[in-house]
C-alpha positions in Angstrom: 17.1 -4.9 13.9 19.9 -7.1 15.1 17.3 -8.8 17.5 15.6 -10.0 14.5 16.4 -13.6 12.6 18.8 -13.9 9.7 15.9 -15.0 7.5 14.0 -11.9 8.3 16.6 -9.6 7.2 17.0 -11.4 4.0 13.2 -10.6 3.6 13.9 -7.1 4.7 16.5 -6.5 1.9 14.1 -8.1 -0.6 11.5 -5.7 0.4 13.7 -2.9 0.4 14.9 -3.6 -3.2 11.3 -4.3 -4.6 10.1 -1.2 -3.0 12.8 1.0 -4.5 11.7 -0.5 -7.8 8.0 0.2 -7.1 8.9 3.8 -5.7 10.6 4.7 -9.2 7.4 3.1 -11.1 5.0 5.0 -8.9 6.3 8.4 -10.0 7.0 7.3 -13.6 3.6 5.7 -14.6 1.4 9.0 -13.7 4.0 10.9 -15.5 3.8 8.7 -18.5 0.2 8.8 -18.3 -0.2 12.4 -18.3 1.7 12.6 -21.7 -1.0 10.5 -23.2 -3.9 12.2 -21.5 -4.6 15.2 -19.1 -8.0 14.4 -18.7 -8.3 13.6 -14.8 -10.8 11.0 -15.5 -8.1 8.9 -17.6 -5.6 9.4 -14.9 -7.9 8.2 -12.3 -8.9 5.1 -14.4 -5.2 4.0 -14.6 -5.0 4.3 -10.7 -8.1 2.5 -10.3 -6.9 -0.4 -12.6 -4.0 -0.8 -10.1 -6.2 -1.6 -7.2 -9.1 -3.4 -8.9 -7.4 -6.8 -8.5 -8.0 -6.4 -4.9 -11.6 -6.4 -5.2 -11.6 -9.4 -7.8 -8.8 -11.5 -7.0 -8.3 -11.3 -3.1 -10.5 -14.1 -1.8 -8.7 -16.5 -4.4 -5.2 -15.4 -3.4 -6.1 -16.1 0.0 -7.2 -19.9 -0.6 -3.8 -20.2 -2.9 -1.5 -18.7 0.0 -2.9 -21.2 2.7 -2.1 -24.3 0.4 1.2 -23.5 -0.9 4.6 -22.4 0.1 4.5 -18.9 0.6 7.9 -17.7 -0.2 7.9 -19.8 -3.5 4.7 -17.8 -4.3 6.4 -14.4 -3.6 9.5 -15.0 -5.8 7.5 -16.4 -8.5 5.2 -13.3 -8.4 8.2 -11.0 -8.6 9.6 -12.8 -11.6 6.0 -12.2 -13.4 6.2 -8.9 -12.4 9.6 -8.2 -13.9 8.1 -9.6 -17.3 5.2 -7.3 -17.1 7.2 -4.2 -16.4 9.7 -5.2 -19.2 6.9 -5.4 -21.7 6.0 -2.0 -20.7 9.3 -0.6 -21.2 9.5 -2.1 -24.7 6.1 -0.5 -25.6 7.2 2.9 -24.2 10.5 2.6 -26.6 8.2 1.5 -29.4 5.9 4.6 -28.6 3.0 2.4 -28.5 1.4 3.8 -25.3 -2.5 4.4 -24.8 -4.8 4.9 -22.0 -6.0 1.3 -22.5 -2.5 -0.1 -22.6 -1.7 1.5 -19.2 -5.0 0.3 -17.6 -4.2 -3.4 -19.0 -0.6 -3.3 -17.5 -1.6 -1.6 -14.4 -4.2 -4.1 -13.7 -1.5 -7.0 -14.5 0.7 -5.7 -11.9 -2.0 -4.8 -9.3 -3.0 -8.5 -9.7 0.5 -9.8 -8.9 0.6 -7.3 -5.9 -2.4 -9.1 -4.4 -0.8 -12.3 -4.1 2.5 -11.0 -3.2 1.2 -8.6 -0.5 -0.9 -11.1 1.2 1.9 -13.9 1.0 4.3 -11.5 2.6 2.2 -10.5 5.4 1.2 -14.4 5.9 4.7 -15.5 5.9 6.4 -12.9 8.2 5.1 -14.6 11.3 7.0 -17.8 10.2 10.3 -16.0 10.5 10.0 -13.9 13.6 8.5 -14.7 17.1 5.1 -12.9 17.9 7.0 -10.9 20.7 9.0 -9.2 17.8 6.2 -8.4 15.4 5.9 -4.9 16.1 9.7 -4.5 15.6 9.3 -6.6 12.4 6.5 -4.8 10.9 7.9 -1.3 11.8 11.2 -2.2 10.0 9.2 -3.6 6.9 7.3 -0.3 7.0 10.5 1.6 6.9 11.8 -0.4 4.1 8.7 0.1 2.0 8.4 3.6 2.7 12.1 4.5 1.8 11.8 2.7 -1.2 8.3 3.4 -2.5 8.2 7.0 -1.3 11.6 8.5 -0.4 14.2 7.1 -2.6 12.1 5.8 -5.5 9.8 8.7 -6.6 12.6 11.2 -7.1 14.7 8.7 -9.1 11.6 7.8 -11.1 11.2 11.4 -11.9 14.8 11.8 -12.8 15.0 8.6 -14.8 11.7 9.6 -16.8 13.2 13.1 -17.5 16.4 11.4 -18.8 14.5 8.6 -20.8 10.9 7.5 -20.7 11.9 3.8 -20.9 14.5 3.9 -17.9 12.4 3.9 -14.9 10.5 1.0 -16.2 13.7 -1.0 -17.0 15.0 -0.4 -13.6 11.8 -1.6 -11.8 12.1 -4.7 -13.7 15.7 -5.5 -12.5 14.5 -4.5 -9.0 11.8 -7.5 -9.1 14.4 -9.9 -10.5 17.0 -9.2 -7.8 14.3 -9.3 -5.0 13.1 -12.6 -6.5 16.6 -14.0 -6.1 17.0 -12.9 -2.5 13.4 -14.6 -1.8 14.3 -17.8 -3.4 17.0 -18.2 -0.9 14.5 -18.0 2.2 13.8 -21.2 4.1 10.5 -23.1 2.8 7.5 -23.5 5.1 4.9 -25.4 3.5 1.6 -25.2 5.2 -0.3 -28.4 4.3 -4.0 -28.0 5.4 -5.3 -30.9 7.3 -8.6 -30.6 5.4 -9.7 -29.0 2.1 -8.8 -25.3 2.2 -12.0 -23.1 1.6 -12.3 -19.6 1.1 -15.4 -19.3 3.3 -13.4 -20.3 6.4 -11.6 -17.2 6.3 -14.8 -15.1 5.8 -16.7 -16.9 8.8 -13.5 -16.5 11.1 -13.4 -12.6 10.2 -17.1 -12.4 10.6 -16.9 -13.6 14.4 -13.9 -11.5 15.3 -15.4 -8.0 16.3 -12.2 -6.3 16.2 -10.6 -7.3 13.0 -13.8 -7.0 11.2 -14.3 -3.4 12.5 -10.7 -2.8 11.3 -11.3 -4.2 8.0 -14.4 -2.0 7.5 -12.7 1.1 8.6 -9.8 0.5 6.5 -12.1 0.2 3.6 -13.5 3.7 4.0 -9.9 5.0 4.6 -8.5 3.7 1.5 -11.6 4.7 -0.5 -10.8 8.3 0.7 -7.1 8.0 0.3 -7.6 7.2 -3.4 -10.4 9.7 -3.8 -7.8 12.5 -2.9 -4.5 11.0 -4.3 -5.7 9.5 -7.7 -5.2 13.0 -9.6 -2.3 14.1 -7.3 0.0 14.6 -10.4 -2.7 17.0 -11.9 -2.8 18.8 -8.7 0.9 19.2 -8.8 1.5 20.0 -12.2 -1.9 22.1 -12.9 -3.0 23.7 -9.8 0.3 24.3 -8.3 2.1 24.8 -11.7 5.2 22.8 -10.9 7.2 20.3 -12.9 7.5 16.7 -13.2 10.6 16.6 -11.0 8.9 18.2 -8.0 6.3 15.5 -8.3 8.8 13.0 -7.4 10.4 15.4 -4.5 7.0 15.8 -3.2 6.6 12.0 -2.6 10.1 11.9 -1.3 9.4 14.3 1.4 6.3 12.8 2.5 8.1 9.6 3.0 10.1 11.2 5.8 7.1 11.2 8.0 6.6 7.3 7.3 10.2 6.5 8.0 10.1 8.3 11.4 6.8 6.5 12.1 8.5 3.1 11.4 11.3 3.9 13.5 9.4 5.1 16.7 6.4 2.8 16.4 7.7 0.4 19.1 8.3 3.0 21.7 5.2 4.9 20.8 2.9 1.9 21.1 4.4 1.1 24.3 3.9 4.4 25.5 0.4 5.0 24.0 -0.9 1.4 23.5 -2.6 0.2 20.5 -5.9 1.6 20.8 -4.7 5.2 21.4 -2.2 5.1 18.6 -4.8 3.9 16.3 -7.3 6.5 17.3 -4.7 9.3 17.2 -3.5 8.1 13.7 -7.0 8.1 12.3 -8.1 11.4 13.8 -4.9 13.2 12.3 -5.3 11.7 9.0 -8.8 13.1 8.7 -7.6 16.6 9.6 -4.8 16.5 7.2 -6.6 15.4 4.3 -9.0 18.5 4.6 -5.9 20.7 4.7 -4.3 19.4 1.7 -7.0 20.7 -0.5 -6.2 24.1 0.7 -2.4 23.9 0.5 -1.2 27.2 -1.0 2.1 25.7 -2.1 4.2 22.7 -2.5 6.0 23.1 0.9 2.9 22.9 2.9 1.3 20.2 0.7 4.5 18.1 1.3 4.3 18.7 5.1 1.0 17.5 5.1 1.9 14.4 3.4 4.8 13.8 5.9 2.1 14.0 8.7 -0.1 11.7 6.9 2.6 9.3 6.1 3.7 9.3 9.8 0.3 8.4 11.3 -0.6 5.9 8.4 2.6 3.9 9.2 1.4 3.7 12.8 -2.0 2.4 11.7 -0.3 -0.2 9.2 2.0 -1.4 11.9 -0.3 -1.7 14.7 -3.3 -3.4 12.6 -0.9 -5.8 10.8 0.6 -6.8 14.2 -3.0 -7.6 15.8 -3.8 -9.6 12.6 -0.7 -11.7 12.8 -1.3 -12.3 16.5 -4.9 -13.2 16.5 -5.4 -15.3 13.4 -4.2 -18.9 13.1 -1.3 -19.6 10.9 -3.3 -22.0 8.9 -5.8 -19.4 8.1 -4.0 -16.5 8.0 -3.7 -16.4 4.3 -7.3 -16.6 3.8 -8.4 -14.1 6.7 -5.8 -11.7 5.4 -7.4 -12.0 1.9 -10.9 -11.2 3.1 -9.7 -8.5 5.3 -7.7 -6.9 2.4 -10.7 -7.4 0.2 -13.0 -5.3 2.4 -10.1 -2.8 3.4 -8.7 -2.5 -0.3 -11.7 -3.5 -2.5 -13.1 0.0 -2.8 -9.8 1.7 -3.7 -10.6 1.6 -7.5 -14.1 3.2 -6.7 -12.2 5.7 -4.6 -10.0 6.7 -7.5 -12.8 6.9 -10.1 -14.7 9.0 -7.7 -11.8 11.4 -7.1 -11.3 11.7 -10.8 -15.0 12.6 -11.5 -14.9 15.2 -8.7 -11.7 16.7 -9.7 -13.1 16.9 -13.4 -16.6 18.3 -12.5 -15.7 20.6 -9.3 -11.9 21.3 -9.5 -8.7 19.4 -8.8 -8.6 20.5 -5.3 -12.0 19.3 -4.3 -11.3 15.7 -3.8 -9.0 16.1 -0.7 -11.5 18.1 1.7 -14.3 15.7 0.7 -12.0 12.8 1.5 -11.1 14.2 5.0 -14.5 14.7 6.1 -15.5 11.3 5.2 -12.7 9.9 7.1 -13.8 11.9 10.1 -17.3 10.7 10.0 -16.1 7.1 9.7 -14.1 7.3 12.8 -17.0 8.7 14.9 -19.1 6.1 13.5 -16.7 3.5 14.5 -15.7 4.4 18.0 -18.7 2.5 19.9 -17.4 -0.9 18.2 -13.5 -0.2 17.9 -12.9 1.0 21.5 -14.3 -1.8 23.4 -13.3 -4.6 20.7 -9.5 -3.1 20.9 -9.7 -3.5 24.9 -10.6 -7.1 24.5 -7.5 -8.2 22.8 -4.7 -5.8 24.1 -3.7 -5.6 27.7 -4.8 -2.3 29.7 
């Protein structure tokens, strides 16, 4: 990471600290939810509320990001998230936690994520040259995965076991520290030459065959991802009969694959090329999801999660880098928001569908259903994806 600019390294540290807090929260929230209800539909509803803002607010976020300073928006969003998690910690301490309360607060945090995540991807190309985008995005993925999946979840499980309020207090502090780091980054205000219109991003993406195909394919895959993972906490505690601490360790073990993917992504893409890297990642994830539903123990499940995390990181780095290279800077916020709307907008529906399938047919069923759907989506996308990738990447 020594080749990357100093401003980027400050962003990387903010990402890492924020991700650590998010990882703590990721493990603690479902553990808190199962103390309120063990109905798979309720657990899926909390998960769905986290991602519903991507469907409702993504387009609005894009227009805001393209007409304000992106860094300022990021640190202010982090400050608001600290307040929201602080409120949750206070409610937990007061023993006033219900499923509706968790749904409301999950929706509020998810709304902040829509603005923050879109702004972060739009701001990164301002901090690094295009030739280093794969390296920069790979390093960002490592920071995200180490915090959100490797270190954060086991700490979240441990903190939750010690005191239910502790993981949420830690998450709030992480937001504050990240906001301070982001506030020190150079400001680059993007002043549009004409009125910023959300429809401009939609029109641009509609004309770009590759990014349009990637967005739709992402939508199917994130739907399937939530279909399987929305009730994971019940899979671990009920189907595999394991404790809350193992749930955090499972997420941490899975993160090792993602970290490995982030570390080798530059060499891997250089060797395989963007197209082959994407196709391998999509095919492997389809097979892995089918296998998850038949996992006989936590070791097999953890190994499959690690493989999934590895190939998901490859997908993330390649597709984000393509977007940042192809989309004009002045349009990046709006195009990114439309892309994420298509790519993430179905996640709440996937979570709800997974909860219903788990409730009706068994806790293992959502994973093989998701895997088969991913495989069919890949086959359907190949006639468009292959020629479109070849148009924008060197042979």
